[in-house]
C-alpha angles and dihedrals in degrees: 000000000000117000094009133111087253092058090049091051092046095051095040094051092048091052093045091052095046093048093047092242082128106044124227111272094013117140122253105217112210095211092053093047094046090054093044096052102027093243133138118232097263098058090040090055089050089056091048091049090053091049089048091054089053094049101252096107137033119216118205124193110254090352102078128223133320137178111271113268130246104206131157086262095055093041091052088057089046092056092048096047104036101077092044094050097040094051093046091049093051092046092054092042089059089051100045112023117129123217089250091054091049089053089050090050092050090052090050090051091053089052090050092049090051091049091053089054095047093049093220106152096206093049091048093052097043097045090049089050091051092050092055094043089057090055087055091055089049091055090061096206115128094201094051091041091059091049093047093049091053093047092050092056091065094034091055093045090052090045088063084071103044096040089062117105111260091016092125094263099118119214092246089058091051090049090051090051088053092050090050089055088054090050091049090054091050093048092048092046090050093046090239099153095173093055091043092055091045091052091051089059093045090051091049091049090052094058099032097087091048089052090049088052088056090051096043110023119199115271121256115268108229135143111263095208128224118310115253115266114252115239116239116247 
């Protein structure tokens, strides 16, 4: 699909979904997308089918396509699965990573570090996403890879919230996340699978409270007022 209008549509829709430009659960109108990407309906539907298979899009019979949801049901599954998948991926990455993949991971980390400095929310979220997807390739397990890819869709969408300035994610926490990436690279390069798995859980714990804040934002602070006076009998 490389170099074609279909590949442009595929990559652009993925990016728009990850960056929340297209909101969870929002419809994907075929006529709008055909006009946008210069595609007829058949190749567009092939793109949507591919995105559906990867978890970005939901296809409904006779109701078209929509961006995959983020509901309290899906996020409950996310919280249960994330630490298990992330730790297993890092453990296998330490066992199986090739020198070329380690170089690729180091390049992704430099891009993430640059994004933290620039403060661009989209760059922060997407470079973090790329870093973790590379660890999935390192693991070399097709079952875990599919699970990681699906987790990272929601993780990256949520990251668009907590990578924003003044989102509650303090700069020292972002710096710690960056240092943890460095430590992950070192553990993988040294083949230290126990430390790699441990770091995955530490990294998850660092972002977990920010993710919970996305799910359950703090209540509004407002004066409640005086209670009404009770009438005498």
